[in-house]
C-alpha positions as CSV (number, residue, x, y, z in Angstrom):
1,M,65.2,9.9,-46.9
2,K,61.4,9.0,-47.3
3,E,59.9,10.5,-49.9
4,P,57.8,13.6,-49.7
5,S,54.6,11.3,-50.6
6,E,55.0,9.2,-47.9
7,L,55.8,11.7,-45.4
8,T,52.4,13.3,-46.2
9,R,50.8,9.8,-45.4
10,L,52.3,9.4,-42.4
11,A,50.9,12.8,-41.5
12,E,47.6,11.6,-42.4
13,R,47.4,8.3,-40.8
14,I,49.0,10.0,-37.3
15,A,46.0,12.5,-38.0
16,L,43.5,9.9,-38.3
17,L,45.1,7.8,-35.3
18,E,44.7,11.3,-32.9
19,A,40.9,12.0,-34.5
20,R,40.3,8.7,-33.5
21,L,41.7,8.6,-30.0
22,T,40.1,11.9,-29.4
23,R,36.7,10.4,-30.0
24,A,37.7,7.4,-27.8
25,E,38.5,9.6,-25.0
26,Q,35.3,12.1,-25.3
27,T,33.4,8.5,-25.3
28,T,35.0,7.6,-22.5
29,R,34.1,10.9,-21.0
30,N,30.8,10.6,-22.0
31,L,30.3,7.3,-20.7
32,Q,31.6,8.2,-17.5
33,G,29.5,10.8,-16.9
34,L,26.4,8.8,-17.8
35,L,27.6,6.5,-15.1
36,D,28.2,9.0,-12.7
37,R,24.6,10.4,-12.7
38,Q,23.5,6.4,-12.9
39,I,25.0,6.2,-9.2
40,R,24.0,9.7,-8.2
41,R,20.6,9.0,-9.2
42,S,20.7,5.3,-7.9
43,W,22.4,6.8,-4.7
44,R,19.1,9.1,-4.5
45,A,16.8,6.4,-5.0
46,K,17.8,4.7,-2.3
47,F,16.7,7.9,0.0
48,E,13.5,8.5,-1.8
49,P,10.3,7.9,0.0
50,K,8.7,4.6,-0.9
51,L,5.2,5.8,0.5
52,W,3.5,5.6,-2.7
53,Q,6.3,4.7,-5.2
54,F,4.4,1.2,-6.4
55,F,7.4,-0.5,-8.5
56,Q,10.9,-0.4,-6.9
57,Y,12.1,-2.9,-8.3
58,P,11.1,-5.8,-11.1
59,P,8.3,-8.3,-9.8
60,R,9.6,-11.2,-7.9
61,V,7.6,-14.2,-6.2
62,L,5.9,-13.0,-2.9
63,R,7.7,-15.0,0.4
64,P,6.5,-13.7,3.4
65,P,8.9,-14.5,6.2
66,S,7.9,-18.4,7.5
67,V,7.0,-17.2,10.8
68,Y,4.4,-15.4,10.1
69,D,2.3,-18.6,9.6
70,E,3.5,-19.7,12.9
71,L,1.7,-17.6,14.9
72,T,-1.3,-19.1,16.8
73,P,-4.0,-17.1,17.6
74,P,-4.5,-15.9,21.1
75,T,-6.6,-18.2,23.8
76,N,-10.1,-17.0,23.8
77,A,-9.8,-15.0,20.1
78,P,-11.5,-12.0,19.6
79,R,-14.4,-12.5,17.0
80,I,-13.1,-10.3,13.9
81,A,-15.4,-9.1,11.2
82,I,-14.2,-8.4,7.9
83,V,-16.5,-7.3,4.8
84,T,-14.9,-7.1,0.9
85,P,-17.0,-4.8,-1.0
86,T,-16.5,-6.0,-4.8
87,F,-17.7,-5.0,-8.0
88,N,-17.4,-7.1,-11.2
89,D,-13.9,-8.1,-9.7
90,A,-13.6,-11.4,-10.3
91,K,-10.1,-11.5,-11.9
92,Y,-8.5,-10.8,-8.3
93,L,-11.4,-11.6,-6.0
94,Q,-10.3,-15.3,-5.4
95,A,-7.1,-14.5,-3.9
96,T,-8.5,-11.9,-1.7
97,I,-10.6,-14.5,-0.5
98,D,-8.4,-17.2,-0.4
99,S,-5.8,-15.0,1.7
100,V,-8.8,-14.5,4.6
101,L,-9.7,-18.0,4.8
102,A,-6.0,-18.8,4.9
103,Q,-5.7,-17.4,8.0
104,R,-7.2,-20.3,9.7
105,Y,-8.5,-18.0,12.6
106,P,-11.1,-19.7,14.5
107,N,-13.5,-16.9,15.3
108,L,-13.6,-15.1,12.2
109,T,-16.7,-13.9,10.2
110,Y,-16.2,-13.1,6.6
111,L,-19.1,-11.7,4.5
112,I,-18.3,-10.3,0.5
113,Q,-20.9,-8.1,-0.3
114,D,-21.1,-7.3,-4.1
115,G,-22.4,-4.8,-6.0
116,G,-24.4,-7.0,-8.8
117,S,-21.6,-7.9,-10.9
118,T,-22.1,-9.8,-13.7
119,D,-18.4,-11.0,-14.7
120,G,-18.7,-14.0,-13.0
121,T,-18.4,-12.9,-9.6
122,V,-21.4,-14.7,-8.2
123,E,-20.3,-17.8,-9.8
124,L,-16.7,-18.0,-8.3
125,L,-18.8,-16.8,-5.2
126,K,-21.2,-19.8,-5.4
127,S,-18.0,-22.3,-5.6
128,Y,-17.1,-21.5,-2.2
129,G,-20.2,-23.3,-0.8
130,S,-20.2,-22.7,2.8
131,K,-16.9,-21.6,3.1
132,I,-17.9,-18.1,3.1
133,A,-21.2,-15.9,3.0
134,W,-21.7,-13.2,0.7
135,H,-24.7,-11.1,-0.8
136,S,-25.1,-9.8,-4.1
137,E,-27.3,-6.7,-4.7
138,Q,-26.9,-3.3,-6.3
139,D,-25.5,-0.5,-4.0
140,T,-24.5,3.2,-4.6
141,G,-20.7,2.6,-4.2
142,Q,-17.9,1.2,-1.8
143,G,-19.2,2.9,1.5
144,N,-22.7,1.8,0.9
145,A,-21.7,-1.5,0.2
146,I,-19.1,-2.0,3.3
147,N,-22.0,-0.5,5.6
148,R,-24.3,-3.1,4.1
149,G,-21.7,-5.8,5.2
150,F,-21.2,-4.4,8.6
151,G,-24.9,-4.2,9.0
152,R,-25.0,-8.3,8.3
153,I,-21.8,-8.8,10.5
154,S,-20.3,-7.8,13.6
155,G,-16.7,-8.5,15.6
156,E,-14.8,-7.0,18.5
157,I,-12.2,-5.9,15.8
158,M,-13.4,-4.9,12.3
159,A,-12.0,-4.2,9.2
160,Y,-12.7,-4.1,5.6
161,L,-10.1,-5.7,2.6
162,N,-11.0,-4.5,-1.1
163,S,-11.1,-7.2,-3.4
164,D,-8.1,-7.0,-5.2
165,D,-6.1,-6.7,-2.0
166,I,-4.7,-9.2,0.2
167,L,-3.8,-10.5,3.7
168,L,-0.2,-12.0,4.4
169,P,-0.2,-15.4,6.4
170,G,-0.8,-14.8,10.1
171,T,-1.9,-11.3,10.1
172,L,-5.5,-11.8,12.1
173,A,-3.8,-13.7,14.7
174,Y,-1.5,-10.8,15.0
175,V,-3.6,-8.7,15.2
176,A,-5.6,-10.2,18.1
177,H,-2.7,-10.2,19.9
178,A,-1.8,-6.9,19.3
179,F,-5.3,-5.9,20.6
180,Q,-5.2,-8.3,23.6
181,A,-1.9,-7.1,24.7
182,D,-2.5,-3.3,25.1
183,L,-6.5,-2.7,25.6
184,S,-5.5,1.2,24.9
185,I,-4.8,0.7,21.4
186,D,-8.4,1.3,19.7
187,V,-7.2,1.5,16.0
188,V,-4.0,-0.5,14.5
189,Y,-2.0,-0.9,10.8
190,A,1.3,-1.4,9.7
191,H,3.7,-2.0,6.8
192,R,2.5,-3.0,3.4
193,I,3.5,-5.0,0.3
194,F,2.9,-3.8,-3.4
195,I,1.9,-6.7,-5.5
196,D,1.0,-6.2,-9.6
197,E,-1.8,-7.9,-11.2
198,S,-0.3,-11.2,-11.1
199,G,0.5,-11.1,-7.4
200,L,3.8,-10.6,-7.9
201,E,6.1,-8.2,-5.5
202,T,7.2,-5.1,-6.7
203,G,7.6,-3.3,-3.3
204,R,7.8,-2.6,0.2
205,C,6.7,0.7,2.6
206,V,7.7,0.5,5.8
207,L,6.0,3.1,8.4
208,P,7.7,5.2,11.2
209,P,5.3,5.2,14.2
210,H,2.3,7.1,14.2
211,D,2.2,10.8,13.6
212,E,-1.8,12.2,14.4
213,R,-0.4,15.4,13.1
214,T,0.8,14.6,9.7
215,V,-2.7,12.2,9.0
216,K,-4.3,15.5,8.8
217,W,-2.3,16.5,6.0
218,A,-1.9,13.1,4.2
219,D,-3.4,9.6,4.4
220,F,-0.4,7.6,4.6
221,I,-2.1,4.8,6.2
222,P,-2.4,1.5,4.3
223,Q,-5.8,0.4,4.2
224,E,-5.6,-3.2,4.0
225,T,-3.7,-3.2,7.3
226,L,-6.0,-1.1,9.2
227,F,-8.1,-3.0,11.8
228,W,-10.3,-1.5,14.9
229,R,-12.5,-1.7,17.5
230,R,-15.9,-2.5,17.8
231,K,-16.3,0.8,20.1
232,V,-14.7,3.3,17.1
233,W,-17.3,1.8,14.6
234,E,-20.3,2.2,17.3
235,K,-19.1,6.0,17.6
236,V,-17.6,7.0,14.5
237,G,-19.4,4.6,11.8
238,P,-20.5,3.9,9.4
239,F,-18.1,5.1,6.2
240,D,-19.5,8.4,4.6
241,E,-21.1,7.4,1.1
242,N,-20.5,10.6,-0.1
243,F,-16.7,9.8,-0.1
244,H,-15.8,7.6,-3.4
245,F,-11.8,7.8,-2.9
246,A,-10.8,9.2,0.6
247,L,-13.5,7.3,2.7
248,D,-11.1,5.4,4.6
249,W,-9.0,8.9,5.6
250,D,-12.5,10.6,6.7
251,F,-13.1,7.3,8.7
252,I,-9.5,7.6,10.3
253,L,-9.6,11.2,11.1
254,R,-13.0,11.3,12.3
255,A,-11.5,8.5,14.6
256,Q,-8.6,10.4,15.9
257,A,-11.0,13.3,16.3
258,S,-12.5,11.2,19.0
259,G,-10.1,10.9,20.7
260,F,-9.7,7.1,19.9
261,R,-5.5,6.1,19.9
262,F,-3.7,4.7,17.1
263,K,-0.4,2.4,16.6
264,R,1.3,1.3,13.8
265,L,2.5,-2.3,14.3
266,P,5.8,-4.0,13.3
267,R,5.2,-6.0,10.9
268,F,3.8,-6.5,7.1
269,L,0.0,-7.2,7.2
270,G,-1.5,-7.3,3.8
271,C,-0.8,-6.2,0.1
272,F,-2.0,-3.4,-2.3
273,R,-2.6,-4.6,-5.2
274,V,-1.8,-2.2,-8.3
275,H,-3.8,-2.4,-11.8
276,D,-4.7,-0.3,-14.7
277,E,-8.2,-0.8,-13.5
278,Q,-8.1,0.0,-9.8
279,K,-10.1,2.8,-8.1
280,T,-6.9,5.0,-7.4
281,T,-5.5,5.4,-10.6
282,A,-9.0,5.8,-12.7
283,M,-10.7,8.6,-10.0
284,M,-7.2,10.5,-9.3
285,E,-8.9,14.1,-9.9
286,V,-12.4,12.6,-7.6
287,G,-9.3,11.8,-4.8
288,H,-7.8,15.0,-5.2
289,N,-11.1,17.3,-4.7
290,E,-11.9,14.6,-1.5
291,Q,-8.7,15.2,0.0
292,R,-8.8,19.2,0.0
293,H,-12.5,18.9,1.4
294,L,-11.1,16.7,4.5
295,R,-8.0,19.4,4.8
296,R,-10.7,22.2,5.0
297,I,-12.5,20.1,7.4
298,H,-9.4,19.2,9.9
299,L,-7.0,21.9,8.9
300,G,-9.9,24.8,8.8
301,R,-8.6,25.7,5.1
302,D,-7.7,24.3,2.1
303,P,-3.4,24.7,2.0
304,T,-1.4,24.9,-1.0
305,G,0.7,22.1,-2.8
306,P,3.7,23.4,-1.6
307,E,2.4,23.7,2.1
308,V,1.1,20.0,2.0
309,D,4.7,19.4,1.0
310,R,6.5,21.1,4.2
311,A,4.0,20.0,6.5
312,I,4.8,16.2,5.7
313,R,8.4,16.4,5.3
314,P,9.6,15.7,8.5
315,Y,7.4,12.5,8.0
316,L,8.7,11.5,4.9
317,R,12.3,11.6,6.6
318,R,11.5,9.4,9.2
319,H,9.9,6.7,7.0
320,V,12.8,7.5,4.4
321,L,15.0,6.2,7.5
322,F,12.8,3.3,9.0
323,H,13.1,2.0,5.7
324,R,16.5,2.1,5.3
325,L,17.4,0.5,8.8
326,Y,14.7,-2.2,7.3
327,K,16.7,-2.7,3.8
328,L,20.0,-2.9,5.6
329,K,18.5,-5.5,8.3
330,L,18.7,-3.6,11.2
331,L,15.3,-3.6,11.5
332,N,13.3,-6.5,10.9
333,Y,9.8,-7.8,10.5
């Protein structure tokens, strides 16, 4: 028979083991709960709108489909006029210019309108020699720079490309084919890719067909993919220079109100670069004020935030559906 002291020590060991087992079970439950929450969050994330979600996955090398660059321009390619407004953006400007020149489009007129940069932009522009046209002079902002640019060049198809964004290979040929294939289309845009400061891809945004009702409530059109016929510019241009954030949304709304037909093309056309210095980040309050102003004009009142959310919810659901179908490879772009 064991001595009482030995029984006591055995009981203490058993109690210690039970305590350890209890802690292990609690830790297991905590870890399982954390895992379940992560799974639920991950599952929800699959169905969250990607419209303004710039960082969807770790940065990776941008690899557009090889077929993008294989498309040739149409016979009798229409003249395309592109203006790039810039000011002290030499860090990204070269990638923008190179993405346009790499299009190898035979009937392109391209002009960089610089606002008097002092960061090496002019030296960069000079290094291209006769490959590009450019002017460097003080202006009153982005809208003024774009209008000055289009005062110097013209084309049957027009667009502006900001000096930190880029076009994907074959974009101009694709746009030219789209306009020639459907003469009823006046304005086109398409899906976008998000890139970081280094040009690495951080996300994609697949859009449903154009919704003329929703665009009155929120600007979902990727500006770097926007192209329009010259007749649109002749009727509703130039850009309103009073806008510093929403000038493209104002142009879009005026064009739609004038009866011009929009179409979302089934392709990725351009990349939107996300970085700390960009206007989208630095001028949020200005942007909110301009957006409220445009809603008052086109909706007749200044809706509340919840009203805006409810109004755009059906469009966002369609956007999520198209994006998921693309991720599942049921839609190919």
